[in-house]
Structure formats: structure tokens, C-alpha cells
N, C-alpha and C positions, 0 to 999 in steps of 0.2 A: 224451187222452180227449176226444172231441167229443160234445157233447150235442145232440139235436134241439131246434129252437126250438119250444117248446110255449106260447109267450106268448099265442097265440090262445085257449088253454084257461083262461087266468088271468082268469076272470070271478068277481067276488065271489058266493059262494053255490054255486059249481060243485062237483059231486061227481065225484071221479075214482076209477075202479076201477083197481087196480094188482095185478099178479101179481109178487111179489118172489122173488128167488132169492138167499139168503144164501150166504156162503162161496164166492163165484164167483172166478174167476181175475182178472177185471177188473170195473171199475165202468162200467155202461152203462145207457142208457135207450133203449127202442125204442117208437116211437109205434104206436098201434093201440088196439083195444078188447078187452081191457083193456091199459093201459100195462104194458110189461114192464120191470122194473128189476132189474139185477144189482148186488150189493154184495159187497165182500170181507169185511165184518164178519160174525162168527158170530151165529147166532140164539140168543144167550145174554144174559139179563137186559136185553132190549130194545135191545141194541146194533145189531142189524140194522134194527130199526124206525126208530131215530134216523138211521141212515145212509141209509135209503130216503127218509125225510122230507127230509133235507138235499139229497140228489141230485135229488129231484123238485122241490123249491123252486128249485134252481139252474136246472133245465131250464125251469121256468115263468117265471123271472125275478122271483121274489118272495122275501120273507123266510121262513125256515123256521117262524117263529112264527105265520105266517098259515095254516099247514096243520094241521088237526086230524084225527086218526085216529078215524073213527066206528066202524069194524068191522075185525076181523082182527088183533087184538093178538097172537095166538099162531098165526095161520094164514098161508099164503102169499098168499092172496087178501085184499086190504085195500081199504078204502074211505076216502078222504080228502075233507075238505071245505075249500074255500078261503074264509077269512073276509075 
């Protein structure tokens, strides 16, 4: 799995719009507006949200704890803020 280099977006205070797809066959990140993220985790008890946060953090080159979900806890369209 190769991730795009999104380190240019890793600016403190940046808000990142994400469209998530849980239960995908592969884990991937596609640059664009919004960012598209596919995760293999099911959308059950926040497992997909956590997988999206970890994969996004890896692509940004930051720790997952620096990403806060502002909106989209139960939706495919999410908004993260980089602290």
C-alpha cells in the first residue's frame, strides 16, 4: 500500500474534508477535495473512524493524536482538524 505524500497539508489548524469508505477491499488514500480514504474496518462502534484517523495521520506524516474529528462521527463525509 503506497500513500500519497500529504505533508504539505500538515499545517497546524488546518481543516481537512474527508470522504470515507468503510469495509473496502484495500486501504488507500486519494488526494483531492475532499480527500478520499478507503479502510477495511467496518463502520461499527467507531472502528472505521479510528482506522481513517490513523491512515490520514500516516499520509500526513503526523501522530494520530494530532487529528481531531470535528464533524461526521456517523457519516461518510468527515471533517478533521490538525492540532
